[in-house]
N, C-alpha and C positions, 0 to 999 in steps of 0.2 A: 555439491555444496554442503558445508557444515551446518548451514542454517536449517532449522527444523521446519522445512516447508510443509510438512503435514499439518502444521498448526497455522499456516498462512491463511487458510480459508476462514479462520476465526477472525483474523484481522480484517478480512474482506467484508464479512457480513456486518461487522460493527461499523465499518466505514460506509457501508451502503445505507446506514441510517441517516446520514447527513442531509441528503437532498429533501427529505420529507419535511424538514423544518427550516428550509432555506428562507422562507418568508418571515421567520421569527427574528427580525433584525435585532442585534444587540445581545442575543442569547449567547452565554459563555460556551466555549467549546465542549466542556464536559457535560453541561446541562443539555446542550444541543444533541449530543450523542445519546445520553441516557433517556431523554424525553421520547425519542422515536425508536429506540431499540426494539421494543416489543412489536411495533408495527412491522419492522423489517423481518424479524424472526418469523412472524406469522406469514409474511409474504413468501419467504423461502420455504417454509413448510408446505404452503399451498402449492407452490410451483415445483416441488421436488420431483414429482413424476414427469413433469414437462422437461425439466432439466436433464433427467436421466435418459429420456427418449430423444431429446433434441438438444445436443450440446451447443448449438448456435444460440439457444435461448440464454445460456450463461453469458456468452459474449455480449449479447444485447444488454443484459443487466449491468455488466461491468462497464461497458462503454457509456451507457446512459447515466448511471448512478455514481460510479466511482471516479471515472476519469476527470470530471470537472473539479474535483476536490483534492487533487494532487498537484504539487508544484514540481512537475517533471523536469523543468530546466534546472532548478536547484538540486534535485536529486541526481540528475545527470552530471552536473558540475562536480558534486561531491564524489560520485562513483568513479569519475575519471581521475580525480585527485590532481596531482601536479601536471598531468598530461592535458588537462583542459586548456591550460594557457598555451600549450604548444600546438593545439589543434586550430586549424583555420575555421572560418565562418561556415563553410560548407560541411566540413567534418563534424562540427558541433551540432549543426542542424540534423545531419543524418544520424548521429549518435543518439540525440534526444528522441528522434522518431523510433529508432529500433529498440532503445532501452524502454521506452514507454510501451511499445508493443509486447516486449518480453514480459514486463510486469503485468500487463493486462491478461496475457495468455496464462501466466502463472496463477493469477487470481481466479480466472475463469475455470481452469482445470481443477483448482482446489475447492471451489465453491460447492461442487457436487458432493463433497465429503461431509458436509454439515450433518450432524446427528444429535441435535437437541442439547448441546452443551449449555451450561449455565454460566453467565458472565456476572461478576461482581465488580463494581467500580470503587475506586479509592479517590480521596481528594486529589485534585490535579496539582501539579507543581508549576511554580512560576507566577508571574504577575501579568494580568491582562493588559496592563498599561505598557508593559515591555514589548507586547506584540509577539511573544514567544512563550509557549507553554507546553506542558506534557500531560496528556490525559492517560491516566493509569488504570489498568483493568487486570482482572485475574479470571482465567477460565477454569472452572471447577472440574476436576477429573474424578469420577467415582473410584474410590480405593487408591487414589494417588494424590500427589501434591498438586496444588493449583499451578497453572502456567501463567506467568506474568506477561502481559502484552501492553507495551507503552506506545502511544502515538505522539509524535512531536509535530506540533503545528505552529505556524507563524502567520501573522496578519499580512494579507496582500490586499491593499485597498480596504474595502469593507468586509472582505471574506477571510475566513480562516482556512488555510490549506495545509495538508499533511506533507512533510518533507522527509520523514523517516519513520520506520516502524521497528521497535525492538521486541523480539520474541525471546523470552527467557534470557534477557540481557544481551542478546545477539542482534546487532544492528543490521537491518536489511541492506542499507547503503554501504556500510563498511565492509560487509561480507562480499558484495559485488566488487567493491573497489580493489580488494586484494586479488580477486580473480582477474579482473580487467587489467590491472597493473602487470601481472605476470604475462598476459597475452600480448600487451603492447610492447613490453620489453623484448619479447621473443620475436614478434612479427610486425609490429607497428600499428598505428591507429587505423589505417584503412583496412588492414587485415581483420582487426577486431570488429569493425563495423560490418564487414562482409560476413564474418562468422555469425554475428547476431542476425543479420538479414536472412542468411541461409536457414538458421534455426527457426526464425519466425515464419519462414515459408512464404 
């Protein structure tokens, strides 16, 4: 994949900040993330040895803290593109399940790479009243240019959920969509689902 997955762990630990402030009803997405970022970074530093020794600890963190704050159905719909309409109900459900597992596994394996990077936040884009905003951040790299990471969120009921992540202007969902489209054209929807299932183990 062309996506810079080595930076995906940065997106992961920023997203891990959301649950700690879940009780702060009405807090804007950017403020929500910024308010609890330090708590999350401290937790990751504290658990670093545990994560290195026990990879399952990473899976527990991701499942508990990240999963509830993604809109996996919307992400799956976009990732399949035009083929979503051609998929039946069973295929859609299976694809959402496997795509979600793929993303969780990617985040989990990337989380262990955290090495005290500094994140700076910029004013978010969009209007809260529209129910769709982008939280913008930059990861500072010693001796190099900062890496922009943008989180696209939309309102689902009373909650804000992430439906795409852009790393250095490359969309996670769009990147997968290109790959999935090629596989579907070549072998069909069922074959793609099986391939994902096999990869997820």
